[in-house]
C-alpha positions as CSV (number, residue, x, y, z in Angstrom):
1,M,62.2,-6.2,-10.5
2,K,61.0,-2.2,-8.9
3,E,59.7,-1.4,-13.1
4,L,58.1,-5.0,-13.0
5,M,56.0,-4.3,-9.9
6,M,55.2,-0.9,-10.7
7,F,53.8,-2.1,-14.4
8,L,51.8,-4.9,-12.7
9,K,50.2,-2.2,-9.8
10,I,49.4,0.0,-12.6
11,V,47.8,-3.0,-15.1
12,L,46.4,-4.6,-11.5
13,Y,44.7,-1.4,-10.2
14,N,43.1,-0.5,-13.4
15,K,39.6,-0.3,-13.5
16,S,38.7,-1.5,-16.8
17,F,40.9,-4.7,-15.7
18,M,39.4,-5.1,-12.1
19,W,36.0,-5.0,-14.0
20,L,37.2,-7.8,-16.6
21,L,38.2,-9.7,-13.7
22,F,35.4,-9.3,-12.3
23,F,33.2,-10.9,-14.6
24,V,36.3,-13.5,-15.5
25,N,35.6,-14.2,-11.6
26,L,31.8,-14.3,-11.7
27,L,32.0,-16.8,-14.8
28,G,34.2,-19.1,-13.3
29,T,31.8,-19.1,-9.6
30,I,29.3,-20.1,-12.1
31,Y,30.7,-22.5,-13.5
32,G,32.1,-24.0,-10.4
33,Y,28.8,-24.5,-8.8
34,Y,28.1,-26.2,-12.2
35,W,30.7,-27.9,-11.7
36,Y,30.1,-29.1,-8.6
37,G,26.6,-30.5,-9.7
38,S,27.2,-34.3,-9.3
39,Q,28.4,-33.9,-5.9
40,L,25.8,-31.8,-4.8
41,A,23.0,-33.9,-6.4
42,I,24.0,-36.9,-3.6
43,T,24.6,-34.0,-0.7
44,K,22.0,-33.5,2.3
45,P,20.6,-29.8,1.5
46,I,22.2,-29.0,5.0
47,F,25.9,-29.5,3.8
48,Y,25.1,-27.9,1.0
49,I,26.7,-24.5,1.3
50,F,30.3,-26.2,2.2
51,V,30.7,-28.6,-0.7
52,P,31.7,-26.5,-3.0
53,D,34.4,-24.5,-2.0
54,S,36.6,-23.1,-4.4
55,P,33.6,-21.1,-6.6
56,T,32.4,-20.3,-2.9
57,A,35.8,-18.6,-2.4
58,S,35.4,-17.2,-6.0
59,L,32.3,-15.5,-5.2
60,F,33.9,-13.7,-2.2
61,F,36.2,-12.6,-4.5
62,T,33.9,-11.7,-6.9
63,I,31.9,-9.7,-4.2
64,A,35.1,-8.1,-2.5
65,L,36.3,-6.8,-6.4
66,L,32.6,-5.2,-6.8
67,G,32.9,-3.1,-3.4
68,W,36.4,-2.2,-4.8
69,L,34.9,-1.1,-8.3
70,L,32.3,1.0,-5.9
71,K,34.4,2.3,-3.7
72,K,33.3,0.2,-0.9
73,N,35.1,-2.3,1.5
74,W,33.1,-5.2,2.4
75,K,35.2,-6.1,5.3
76,L,34.7,-9.9,6.4
77,V,34.0,-10.6,2.5
78,E,37.6,-9.4,1.7
79,V,39.3,-11.7,4.5
80,L,36.7,-14.6,3.6
81,A,38.5,-14.0,-0.1
82,L,41.6,-13.8,0.8
83,I,41.1,-16.9,3.2
84,T,39.4,-18.7,1.2
85,L,41.2,-18.5,-2.4
86,V,44.3,-19.2,-0.9
87,K,43.3,-22.1,0.8
88,Y,41.6,-23.8,-2.1
89,G,43.4,-22.4,-4.6
90,L,46.5,-24.0,-3.9
91,W,44.6,-27.3,-2.3
92,A,43.6,-27.9,-5.7
93,V,47.0,-27.1,-7.3
94,V,47.9,-30.1,-4.5
95,M,45.5,-32.5,-5.4
96,N,45.6,-32.6,-9.0
97,I,49.5,-32.6,-9.0
98,W,49.1,-35.4,-6.3
99,T,46.3,-37.6,-8.6
100,Y,49.3,-36.9,-11.6
101,I,51.4,-38.4,-9.3
102,E,49.3,-41.3,-8.1
103,T,47.4,-41.8,-12.0
104,G,50.0,-40.6,-14.1
105,S,47.2,-38.8,-15.9
106,I,44.9,-35.6,-15.1
107,G,43.9,-34.7,-19.2
108,W,43.7,-31.5,-19.8
109,M,41.1,-30.9,-17.8
110,G,43.0,-31.3,-14.6
111,W,45.9,-29.3,-16.2
112,M,43.2,-26.6,-16.4
113,L,41.8,-26.6,-12.6
114,V,45.9,-26.6,-11.6
115,I,46.7,-23.2,-13.6
116,S,42.8,-21.2,-12.8
117,H,43.0,-22.4,-8.8
118,F,46.8,-20.9,-8.9
119,G,45.3,-17.9,-10.4
120,M,42.9,-18.0,-8.1
121,A,45.4,-17.9,-5.3
122,L,47.6,-15.7,-6.9
123,Q,44.7,-13.2,-7.3
124,A,44.2,-13.2,-4.0
125,I,47.3,-12.4,-2.7
126,L,48.0,-9.5,-5.5
127,Y,45.4,-7.6,-4.2
128,M,46.5,-7.3,-0.5
129,P,46.2,-3.4,-0.6
130,F,42.2,-3.3,-0.9
131,Y,41.6,-5.5,2.3
132,K,40.3,-3.3,5.2
133,F,39.3,-6.2,7.4
134,K,39.8,-6.0,11.0
135,W,40.5,-8.6,14.0
136,V,36.6,-9.5,14.4
137,H,36.5,-10.2,10.4
138,I,39.7,-12.2,10.9
139,L,38.3,-14.4,13.9
140,I,34.5,-14.8,12.0
141,A,36.4,-15.9,8.8
142,S,38.7,-18.6,10.9
143,I,35.6,-20.1,12.4
144,W,33.9,-20.4,9.1
145,T,37.0,-21.8,7.2
146,V,38.0,-24.3,10.1
147,H,34.5,-24.9,10.6
148,N,34.4,-26.0,6.8
149,D,37.2,-28.2,7.3
150,I,35.2,-30.5,10.5
151,I,32.0,-30.9,7.9
152,D,34.0,-31.6,5.1
153,Y,36.8,-34.3,7.1
154,V,34.1,-35.5,9.7
155,F,31.2,-35.6,8.2
156,D,32.7,-36.7,4.6
157,Q,31.4,-33.8,2.8
158,M,35.5,-33.3,1.1
159,P,35.5,-33.0,-2.9
160,I,35.7,-36.1,-4.6
161,Y,39.3,-37.1,-6.1
162,R,38.5,-40.8,-6.2
163,S,41.7,-41.3,-6.9
164,L,43.0,-39.7,-3.7
165,N,40.2,-41.4,-1.4
166,I,42.9,-43.6,0.7
167,Y,44.1,-40.4,1.8
168,A,41.4,-39.0,3.2
169,N,43.0,-38.5,6.5
170,Q,46.4,-37.1,5.7
171,I,44.4,-34.5,3.0
172,G,42.4,-33.8,5.8
173,Y,45.5,-33.1,8.6
174,F,47.1,-31.5,5.1
175,T,43.7,-29.1,4.5
176,F,43.5,-28.3,8.4
177,W,47.3,-27.1,8.2
178,L,46.4,-25.2,5.1
179,S,43.4,-23.1,6.5
180,I,46.0,-21.6,9.6
181,A,48.4,-21.3,7.2
182,C,45.8,-19.0,5.2
183,I,45.0,-17.2,8.2
184,L,48.3,-16.2,9.3
185,I,48.4,-14.7,5.8
186,A,45.3,-12.6,6.8
187,I,46.7,-11.8,10.2
188,Y,50.0,-10.4,8.6
189,N,48.1,-8.7,6.4
190,Y,46.2,-6.4,9.1
191,Q,49.5,-6.1,11.3
192,K,51.3,-4.8,8.2
193,R,48.4,-2.0,7.7
194,S,48.1,-1.6,11.3
195,K,51.7,-0.6,11.4
196,L,51.4,1.9,8.4
197,I,48.8,3.5,10.0
198,S,50.2,3.7,13.2
């Protein structure tokens, strides 16, 4: 197990691999915004920034990756990447599997979304040693995250899963607590780094 972790670190922290991951996330982000095109077409402009959750999360991580490659730490972007990637990565996995349970099928596209979104959450965790954010950044990112939930489930701007529309209240409740869990992950990361420094 120890050897596997060492091998993963060598691969993950290799600059060439990180550049590859940067371009994969960049392309995924662009495709993600395209994916949300139909929902954005029926969205009021004031809500545009809050609707495409997953591509915005991967955009944060793409920018954070670029920072690390340039030997910079854009701390607010890093904590936004960690919280939102884990949140929306796991959220999409749950919603697609829930859709499968409800309908009996999600097709190859649905399973592709499950795999790609799980990868989103996983990469945010695997790059935890790179984060340098502080308490103030966690606070700002937490406000952003919970505010996004309010926009989604109070102002009805949540991602459209037609077969799950009847569960909107339950999904909103689940999403709120998922946000809290992801914020706690960021706090854990900060406290762990603080202990290593002290």
